[in-house]
C-alpha positions, 0 to 999 in steps of 0.5 A: 496512501490515502488514495489506496485506502479509499480504493480499499474501502470501495473494494471492501464495500463492493465485496460486502454488497455481493455477499463476501464481507471482509472481517480482517484488516486489509494489508497496505504495504508502504516503502516510506517508514516515516509515513507509516509512523505518522499514520500509526502514531496519534502523538502530536509532534511539531514536525507533523503540525501541518499534516493534511487531512489525508494523513488523518484519514489513513490514521482513522482507518488504521485505528478502525482496523480496516487496514494494517500498515507494513513496511516493504524495503524499497528494493522489494517494491514491486509497484516500481514496475508501474511507476518507474522506468525499470530495465534489465536486472531490476525488470526481471526481478520484479517480473519474477516476484509477480510470477510473470515470465520474461517476454523473451522466453519462448511460450 
């Protein structure tokens, strides 16, 4: 999440520099509910004692209103097409969600 937040900051700054400032928080979807809870809840817990700087960075940007964090079910995670070897029905499902046609369909 921290790498994505850094990219969001870069894109927002670039848009601002070319005259398109973004006022609303940028939605960031994550399929890990524990990561979302840790990033949005500033309460110290014994289990989060050794959280790295990355978590604090994400929390800071969340509190600033730069991002909004939302949960996406693992089954609905379209990023799987870029990070995992998906085939068959799962591949067709993700392609349809992304608005991509099947490579087997005639053009």
